[in-house]
Structures are given as C-alpha cells and as structure tokens.
C-alpha positions as CSV (number, residue, x, y, z in Angstrom):
1,M,187.5,48.8,252.8
2,G,190.5,46.4,251.2
3,L,193.8,47.1,250.2
4,S,194.1,46.6,246.2
5,A,196.6,46.7,243.8
6,S,196.9,50.7,242.8
7,H,196.9,51.3,246.1
8,V,199.8,49.4,246.5
9,L,201.9,50.7,243.6
10,L,200.8,54.5,244.9
11,V,202.6,53.2,247.6
12,V,206.1,52.3,246.2
13,V,205.7,55.1,243.5
14,V,206.1,57.8,246.3
15,G,208.2,55.5,249.0
16,L,210.5,56.1,245.4
17,L,210.5,59.6,245.2
18,L,211.0,60.5,248.8
19,F,213.3,58.1,249.2
20,G,215.4,56.7,245.7
21,G,215.7,53.2,245.3
22,A,218.8,52.6,247.0
23,R,217.7,53.5,249.8
24,I,214.5,51.5,249.7
25,A,216.7,48.6,249.1
26,E,218.9,50.0,252.4
27,I,215.7,49.9,254.2
28,G,215.1,46.0,252.9
29,K,218.6,44.3,253.3
30,G,218.5,46.4,257.1
31,L,215.2,44.5,257.4
32,G,216.6,41.0,256.3
33,E,218.7,40.8,258.9
34,G,216.8,42.0,262.0
35,I,214.4,39.1,260.6
36,R,217.3,37.0,260.6
37,Q,218.7,38.2,264.2
38,L,215.5,37.5,265.3
39,K,214.6,34.2,264.4
40,K,218.1,33.1,265.1
41,G,217.8,34.9,268.5
42,L,214.8,32.6,269.3
43,R,216.2,29.2,267.9
44,E,219.2,29.4,270.5
45,A,216.9,31.1,273.4
46,D,214.5,26.9,272.2
47,E,218.1,25.3,273.0
48,P,218.5,24.3,276.6
49,A,222.9,25.8,277.2
50,E,224.8,23.2,278.0
51,P,227.2,24.0,280.8
52,A,230.9,23.9,279.7
53,V,232.7,21.2,281.5
54,A,236.5,21.6,281.9
55,E,238.8,18.5,281.5
56,P,240.3,18.3,284.6
57,P,244.4,18.0,283.6
58,R,246.4,14.4,282.3
59,L,249.3,13.1,284.6
60,R,252.2,11.8,282.5
61,L,254.3,9.4,285.6
62,A,257.7,9.6,284.2
63,G,259.1,6.1,282.5
64,T,256.1,6.4,280.5
65,T,256.1,5.0,276.8
66,P,253.2,7.9,275.0
67,G,251.5,5.4,272.7
68,A,252.2,1.8,274.5
69,K,249.0,-0.6,275.0
70,K,247.3,0.4,278.7
71,R,246.2,-2.5,280.8
72,R,244.7,-0.2,283.3
73,V,243.8,3.0,284.9
74,V,244.0,4.5,287.7
75,E,241.5,7.6,288.3
76,I,242.6,9.8,291.3
77,E,241.4,14.1,291.7
78,V,244.1,16.6,292.4
79,D,243.9,19.5,294.2
80,D,244.9,22.6,292.2
81,D,247.8,23.1,295.4
82,E,248.6,20.2,295.7
83,D,252.7,18.8,295.8
84,L,253.7,17.0,292.2
85,A,255.5,14.3,294.6
86,E,252.2,13.9,296.8
87,V,250.1,13.4,293.3
88,V,252.5,10.2,292.4
89,R,253.0,8.6,295.4
90,R,249.3,8.5,295.8
91,V,249.2,6.9,291.6
92,R,251.2,4.2,292.9
93,E,249.9,3.2,296.2
94,S,246.3,3.3,293.8
95,R,248.0,1.2,291.1
96,E,249.7,-1.1,293.7
97,R,245.4,-1.2,295.8
98,A,244.1,-2.1,291.6
99,G,246.6,-4.8,290.8
C-alpha cells in the first residue's frame, strides 16, 4: 500500500478547496521560516560560545604625544577605586625599574 501520484494530487486538491491558495502559501512560508530557525539554532548550539573579554582601560599620561614612537610597554593592574595619582606613581616606578 503505497502513496501514488493520484493520492498526492487528491490531498492537494482537497487542501486547496479547504484553505485556499493564499492560506496554503502562508502555511508554506511559516514552515520554511520555522525550518530555517531550527537549522540556525542547531548550528549555534554546535559552536562553542566565546566568553566576552573586557579590555582593560588605557591610561594616557600627561605629556605623552599620541602617535609618537613608543619604545617599551609598562603593564600594571589597576583597581576601579584606585586613586589616579597612585596609578601615575606606580607607572613611573615601573618605568624607572624597567629603564
């Protein structure tokens, strides 16, 4: 007992009579969008999520010229509540030790 072309044609004709051509097109469009969303969700589930890494704030000291040649980089950790004068003092100490 198989599905022949006449059975498929009969189902299509009954569907057109019950729903009309416009409604069938809307149903097909909805099915297509649903399948696309499902495939997209499956692809995103397979990819590992990259953690968002916040870049630390940059500190520009007075007297430095943007675009000037830089010779060395001094890297220090700065707390959010740390005083700016203390940060500048620590940067200068790091430069003196490095230089």
